[in-house]
N, C-alpha and C positions, 0 to 999 in steps of 0.2 A: 789550499788550492781554491781559486775562484770558481764559483759555479758556472758563471758565464763571462765572456769578454764583452767589452763595450760594443763590439760589432754584433754580437749575438743577442744582446738584451732586447733591442727593439723587436727582433724576430720572435723571441720567446714570448714577449708581452702580447704581440699580435696574435700568435697562435693560441695563447691562453684565452684571449678575448673571443676568438672565433669559437673555441670549444665551450666557453662560458655561455655564449648565446645559443649554441646548439643544445647544450644540456638543459638550459632553462626552457627552451622550446619543447624539448622532449618530455621533461618532467611536469611542466605546468598543467597539462591537461588532466593529470591524476588528482591533485588536490582541488581542482575545479569541478571534480566529479559530482559532488552533491548539488551544486548550482546547475550544472548541465542537465542532470537527470530531472531536476525540478522544472527548469524553464523550457526545456525542449520536450518534456513529458516522455522521456525514454526509459526503458527498462534496464536493469543491470546487464542483461545480455547485449542490448544495443550499445551501452556504454563500453562494454568489453570490446565491441567491434570498433568503436571510435579509437580506443587505445591500440588495439592490435593492427588496425589498418595502417597506422604510421610505421609500426614495427615490421610488418610484412613487406611494405614498400621499401623500407630501408634494407631489409634482408635481400630482396631481389636486386636492388641496385648494388649492394655490396658484393654479391656474387658476380654480377657483370663487371664491376670494377676490378675484381681480383684477376680477371682475364686480360684486362686492357691497361690498368693504371700505370704500369711501369713503362708504357710506350709513349706517354705524353709528358709535357712540361707540367710539373707538379703545381707551379704557380697558377698557370692558366686553368688547370683542372679545379683548383681550390676556389678561384674567383668565380667560375661558372657555377659550381655547386653552392657556394654561399649566396650568390645572387638568386639562384632558384629557391633556396630556403627562405630568403626574404620575401619573395613573391608568394610562397606558400603561407607564410605568416600573415601576409596581407589578406590572402584569401580566407584564412581562418577568422580573421578579425571582421571580415565582411559577411561571413556566413550567417544565414537566418534560419536555416532548417537543418535537421539531422543529416539528411542525405548530402547536402552541400558541404557540411562540416567534415564528413567522412572523406569526400573527394579532396577537400583542401588538405586534410591530414595525409592522404596518400601522396599528394604532390610534395608536401613539406618533407615527409619521410624519405621519398625518393632522392631528393637532393641532399638533405642533411645527414642521411645515414652513413655516408662515406667519409664525412668530414673528420671524424675521430681518428680512424686509421691513417688518413692522409696527413693529418697534422703530426702524428707521431712518426710517420715515415720521413717527413721533412726534417724534424728534429734529429732523427737518427742519421740522416745524410749530411746535415750541416754541422752538427756539434761533434767534435772528436770523442772517441771512446772514453778517455779518462774523465770527461765531464758529462757524458751523455746521460747517465742515470739520474744525476741531479737535475739536469735540464728537463728530462721527461717528467720528473717529479713536480717541477714547477708548473709545467703545462697541465698536468693532471690535477693540480690543485684547483683548477677551474670547476671540477665536479662538486666538491663540498662547498666551494664558493657560491655556486649556483643555488645550493640549498640555503646558504646563509643570507644571500642578498637577492638573487634573481627571483626565486620562487616566492619568498615572503612578500617582496615588493609587488610581484605580479598578482598574488592573492589579495593584497591590499586594494589594488585598483579593481580587481575582479569583484570583490565584495562591496566596495563603496560605489562602483559604477555598475558594470556588468562584465560577463566573462569575455566579451569581445575586446575590451580595452587592453588587456595585457598583450594580446597578439598584435594589435595595431602599434603599440609602443615598441615591441620587438622589431617589427618591420621598419619603423622609423629609426631606431638606434642602429640598425644594420647598415645604414648608409655611410656614416663616418667610419665604421669598422671596415667596410668594403674598401673605402678610399685609403685607409691606412694600410690594408693588405696589399693594395696595388703598388704603393710606394715603398713599402718595407720589405716584402718578400723578394728574395732573389729568384732569377729565372733558373729553373732546374730542368733543362732539356735532356741532359745526359745523366744517367745514373750508373756510375762505374761498377757498382756491386750487382747490377741486374744481369741476369743470364742472357744468352743469345735469344733473340726473339723467337717465340714459338707460336704455333697456332693457339688461339684462345682456349679451345677445348682441351688441347694438350696441357696447357698451363693448369687448368682446373683439375684435370685428371691426375697430374703429378702431385698436386697439393693434397688431393684426397687419398692417394694411394700410399704415400710415405707413412709408415707406421707411427713415427714420432709426431707427425702432424695430426693424424687421425685421433690419437689419444688426447692431444691438446684440444682439438675441436669438440670431442665428446665431453670433455670436462666442462667447457664453457657452455655447451648446449644444456647440460644437466643443471648447471648453476643458474642459467637463464630461466629454465623451467621452474626451479625452486623459488627464485626471487619474484618473478613476474606472475606467478599464480597468486601471490599475496599483495604485492605493492599497489597495483592499480585500484584495488578496492579498500585500501587501508583508510583513506580519508572518508569515503562514504560510510564505512563501517563505524569509524570513530564518531561520526555525526549521528547516524541512525541508531546505533546500538550503545555507543559509549556516552552519548548525551553531551558531547562537546559541540559548542556553537561553531557554525561555519566560519565566522569572523575570527575565531580563536585558533583555527588550523595554522595560521601564519606562525604562531609561537612554537608549535610542534616542529615545523620544518626549520625554523631558525635555530632552535636548540639542537636538533639533530645535525644540521649542517655545521654549526659552530664547533661542536665537539669533534666532528669528523675532520675538520681542518687540522686538528692536532693528532687525532687518532690514526689517520691514514699514513702520515709520514712515520709515526712511531711504530706502527705495525710493520711497515716496510723495512725499517731499520732492524727490528727484531727478526724478521725473516732473513736478512743478510747475516745477522750475528748468530742466530740459533738454528738456522736451517729452514729452508723455504717450505718443505713439506710438513715439518713439525709445527710451524706456526700456522700453516693452512689447516692442519688437523685440529689445532686448538680453536682457532676462530670459527671453523665450520661447525664443530661440535657445540660450542657455546651459542652459536646463532640459532640452534634448535630451540633454546629456551625462549627468546623473545618471539620467535615464530609461533610457538605453541600458545604464548600468552596473548599476542595481539589478535589471533584468530578465534579466541574464546572470551573476549571481553564482554562485560556487561556495563552498567552505569559506573563511570569513573570521573574523578576530578580532572581539571585541566592539568594540574601539576603531575598527577599520575600518568596522564596521557602523554605529556612531554617526556617523562622519564622512560616510559616503555618504548615509545617510538624512537627515542635517541638510542636506547639499548639495541633496538632492532637495526637501526641504520648503521651503527658503528660496526657490528659484527657481520652483517650482510655485505657491507662495503669492504670490510677487512679481509674477508675470505676471497673476495674478487681481486684485491691487490696482490695477495700471496699467490693466488692461482695464476695471475698474469706473470708473476716472477717465475713460477714453475715453468710455464709455457715458454718463456723467453729463452730458456737454455736449450730448448729442443728445436728451434727454428734457425735455419741457415741464413746468414746475412743477405745472401743473394736473392732470397725470395721474401724478405721481410715485409715489404709493403703489400705484396700480393697475399701473403698469409694473413696479415692484419685485416685486410679487407674481407677475406674469406671467413676468418674467425668472427669478425663483427657480423657478417651475414648469417652465419650459423647460429650465433648467440641471439641475434634479433629474431630469427625465424622461430627458435624454441621459445623465446619470450612471447612472441605473438601467439603461438599455440597455447602457451600457459594462460595468457590473458583471455583468449577466446574460450578456453576450457572453463576458467573460473567464472566467466560471464554466463555460461550455460549451467553451472552448478548452483550459483548463488541466485536466490529469488527474494523478492520483496513481499513481506507479509501484509495483511490488511492494515496493520497498525503502523506500517512504514519501516519496520525493522528488516535487516538483511539476514536471511537464513542460510545455513549450510556453509558459512565461511570456515567453520571448524574442519569440514571435509577438505577444503582447499588447503588448510594448514597441514593436515595429515599427509597430503600428497607432497607438499613442500618439504616436510621433514624426511619423507622417504627419498626424495631426490637428493637431499643433502647427504644422507647416508651413502647413497650411490656415488656421490662425488668424492667421498673419502677414498673409496677403492680406486676410482679412476685417477685421482691425484697420485696415489701411491705407485701407479704404473708409468708415470711420466719419466722417472729416473729411478735407478736402484735406491732402495731405502738406505742402504749403508752409506751412500754419499751425502745423505741429508740428515740422518738421525744420529 
């Protein structure tokens, strides 16, 4: 069976490009951390605020979108959100102070934070059920692609010019992508699976009170806490404590993203074949190992840094893929886009809390090393263990094991 038809291929490509740009924009700030902390003379706590400001803004907008998104033409909503994200990237590229950069990241997160759920909702409405899973897989390939291409290229420009350049390039590249979106995306004014219009507060209340929804939201909130207590400070820690040069960080992200291009589809197929919770259990437990390693590193070679971060990226991403598979069987089609927006909001909020918390725990020593990253690792491991229990509650174990 063909994954897509000729009519669907331009749509899938366009949505994948939009998500690619969004993921690069979201991820790029973290590997640029060492340069930002140095050039702006900011502390780990302030860098944590730079990261979490984007996430909190995206969370707030996702919560708002969950109440309203099904009432508007998806195409118009996506064009407005993407244009706003472009303006946010431009503002980041023109920022000269810490305070202005935080404001620019708030703007960017507010518009870009809803794009992921909206793109997946469009795919779900346009592509028929028998081909939908493969189509979603193609769109979500933009996540590891961003690590392979977008982030390394952005880091190259950031280290050979300065940290402003990648954001200016993102803003410029957004123009042709926006034009393509305008001509390729179909108008989607009516959503046949959507329920009868409710008051926005009633929509949010219904999503939060359904037991199957709450369990899914809690699972991704805990996974967000586990992941983003570690991820934002991974690059600064590799440089300050691991002894890896800033210019060499590009290789760690390239290696991790390249391996994930193959690992994510493979893990997804394993989940379908062997059981979603079983594969989630395996990937989550294994992810504890690289979490413990990366948060306790000392001086290491570039090769070892590439190996450890790739190990980390594969299993942290793998548990997210299988968790999403688990959640997908608990959500009714009629509330798919609203739930995706709400789930994105909850996950981003917990990720923002994690980043802010880590920024308050980690301190810089007089020699420039980062201290207490291991404490953050212990918190991440504890959250991972909690996610195992929450995942087991999404569906009866006998249906999956």
